[in-house]
N, C-alpha and C positions, 0 to 999 in steps of 0.2 A: 152484598158486600162480599169484598174477596175476603177469603179465610187463608190464613197461613199456618201449615202444620210444621212443628219444629221437633224432629226426631233428636234422640240422644239428649233430651231438653234438660237433664241434671248435668250433662257433661261440659268440658271446658269451653267449647265454643256454642253449643245448644243453649247454655242458660244465658250466655250472653247475647246470642241472637234474639231470644226471646225477650229480653229485658228491652232491647232497643226497640223491636218491633211494637211492644206493649206501651213504652212510653211514647212512642211517636203516634198512639192511637190506632194502631193497625189491629185488626181482630186476630188473635192466635189461639192454636190449639196445641198445647204441649204434650208430648209423647214420649214414655220411657217405661221401664220394667216397673219402676215404682216413683212414688213424689211427683206425677206429672198429671195433667189432665185426664188422660186415657192411657190404662195400661197397654204396652205394645212390646211386642217380642218379635223381633226379625225371624226367629226360628217357629213361629207360630202364626201362619196366615189367619187363623181365627181372628187374631186380634187386630188385623189390619182394617177390616171394614168401618168399624168405629172410629179410627184414627182418620181415615180418608173420606168418610162422608163429608160433603158440602165443602171441601177442601178445593182451592184455586190454585195455591201454590205450596211447595214444600222443600223443606231443608233436609236434605238425606246425608246420612253418616254412616257408613260401614266401620264398626268399632275393632272389628277383627280381621287382620290379615289372613288368618286360616280361612276365612269365606271364600278366598280365591279358589280353592280346590273345587268348591260345589259348582255343578255345573247343571243349568245355569246359575251364577252367583244369586245368594238371597235378595241383593239389591237389584237386579235385573228382573226378579220376578215381583218385586214390589213397584218397579217403575211400571211394569204391564198392569198391575192392579190399579196403580194410581191414575193412569190414563185411561181406563175403563171407567173410574169413579168421576172422570171430568177435570182432574187436576190438569193443569195448561202451563204452569212453569215449574221447573225442577231447578234447585240448585244443590249441586253435590259437593261435600267436603272429600275431596280426594287426596293424591299425593303425587310429589314430583315423580317422574318417570312413568305414570300410570298410562300416559298415551302408546307406550311401547309395548308390544307383544312379550310376554314374559313377565311382566309385574304382576303382583298378586292381585292388584286393583284393576287390571287393564279392562276384564270384562265388564266390570262395574262400571268403570269410567265411560267405556264404550256404549254401554246399555243406555245411559242418560243422553250422551250424545246423538245417538240413533232413536231415540224415544218418539221422534215426530212432533214434540210440543217443544216450547221455549225451554232452553237450559242454560246454565252458567256452571262451568267447573271450577274449583278452587284447588289449587295444588301448592299448599303451603310447605315451606321448610319445617325444620324442629322448632317447636313453641318454646318462647321464652318461659312459659308458665311450667315447663317441665322441671324447672329448679324450684319452684314455689307450690306445685300443686300435687304433683304425684312423683314420677319417676326418679327424680334426684334430690327430692324434697330431704329424705332422710339422711341422705350423704351430706347435704348442705348443712344441716343441723349438726352433724357430728363433727363437722370442721375439716373434713378430708373427702374429696370428690376423686375416685380412682376409677377410671373409665379407658379403654383401649383406644382411645382417640389421638394419641401423639400430638403433633403440631397442625393436626389439620383444622380447618376455619369452618365455621357456620354462620349464616347471617340470620340469626335468630329471629323468628316472626312473633310479634305479640298477637296472643289470642284476640285482644280487643279490637286490633286491625283485621284480623280474620273475620270477626263478628261485624263490623262495620261494612267490609265488602258484602258478606253474606246477606246482611239486612237490606242495603242498597239493591243487591241482584234480585231479592224477592219482590221489590217493591216498585224498581224502575225498568222501564223498558228497554233502555240503551245496553243493558249487559248482556242481552240475550245473544247467544252464539258465541259468548267469550270464554275462553280458558285462561284464569289468571294464575301465573306462577307468583306466589306471594313470599317475599323474603324481607328481613329488615333493611336497614341502609347500610350496614357493614358487616363483614364477616369477621367473627371472632374465634381465637383459640379457646378451649376450656380453660386453660389457665389464664387468659384475658377475662373471661366471664367471671371465673372465680374472683379475681382480683376486684371486679367492679362490684361484686356481690359484697366482698369483704369490706369494701371502702363505705358501701352503703348501710351495712348492719355494724359496722365498728367491730366485728368479730373476724378473728382469723380463719381464712379458708384456704387450704393447699390443693393444689391439683396433682394426682399421681397418675402418670401413664402406665396403666396395669397391662401386662401382657394378656393378649386375647384369650389364651388357655385358661389363665388363672380367671378372668373375668368370667368365662362360661362356666368353670366348675364352681365358681362361686353362685351364680345364678341356679345351677342345678343343686347345690346345696341348700337354697332357699326354696326349693319344692316347684321351682319353675319347669313347666314341660319341656323336654329336650328340643322339640323343635321350634319353640318360641324362643328359648334360651339361645339357640344356634342362631336363630333369626336375629335377635337383638345385637348378638357379639358380630354379626356379619355387618350389620348397619352401622354400628360404632367404628368398627375397623374400616368401613367404606370412608368415613369422615378423616381417617388418618390419610387416605390417599387423595384427598381432595375431591371427592366425588360429590361433596355437599356445599361447595364454597361459593358457586355462582350467585350473583346477585341478579335480581329480577326486578322489573318497574311495574309487576301487577297491582299493588296498592296505589302508585302515582296514576295509573291507567284508570283504575276503577274509581278512584275517590277524589283525585285532583290534588292530593297532598303527600308529604313524604311519609314513610312509615315510621313508628315509634322508635326511638333509639333504646338499645338494652339497658344503658345505664338509667334511663329514666323509668323503665320497668322496674329495675333494681331499686331504685329510690323509693318508689311507690309501693313495693312488695314489702319492703323492709317497714315502712312506715305502717302500712297493714298488719304488721306483725307475724307475717307468713313464716320467718325464720326465728320467731322468739321461742 
């Protein structure tokens, strides 16, 4: 019987992928630092064999862009170990632009595509759930979303859509060799996103276009390491230039349906009490 390994199984996409496969009756093994079937640490190869033993397909997640400085990257090393253990299908959660040299995840993305086994790469845009589960949740709850994004637009992608594509790629043959660029159906400014969340919650939420340097200093004051704070600042400023605004048809190609609208995400998140 085919066994599916889910890395980062307690994360935004991993737990959703695991839930979908389990509900459909597919055998799964969840892996994470804690709270999963097996303890797993990308920085500790001694934890890898127990996760990989008997696995035929694996969902791979690199949670840290800092890993791109490692040569070879830790996911690349894990890919080698997975193939040696008999894994024959890899699904990678990557990022837009990772197919190009210079991107922090380029070597990771390339390692999966050159693994010699079936592969599918997912390159999602910014998650809708960044507003409801981590990054911007405290700001939304405070009533003020202050970011250096200007009038830049983002076609936010719902993590449920990402999980649907990942689950399909793990269990269906037709996704082999595909790189799916995943976006929502419409690009929104952060001000528009804030308005949709406010409409769903019935609570005011204003967007403030924060100067980049002020945002950077704010992150440093929170104790964010300098390199990580600068990277996040640069990514958000990139939104203001239109670098993240393009729409893609990855969800349609993979699933044969349109991606979920941001307003539907906001209504569901509000009903679930995410912003209460």
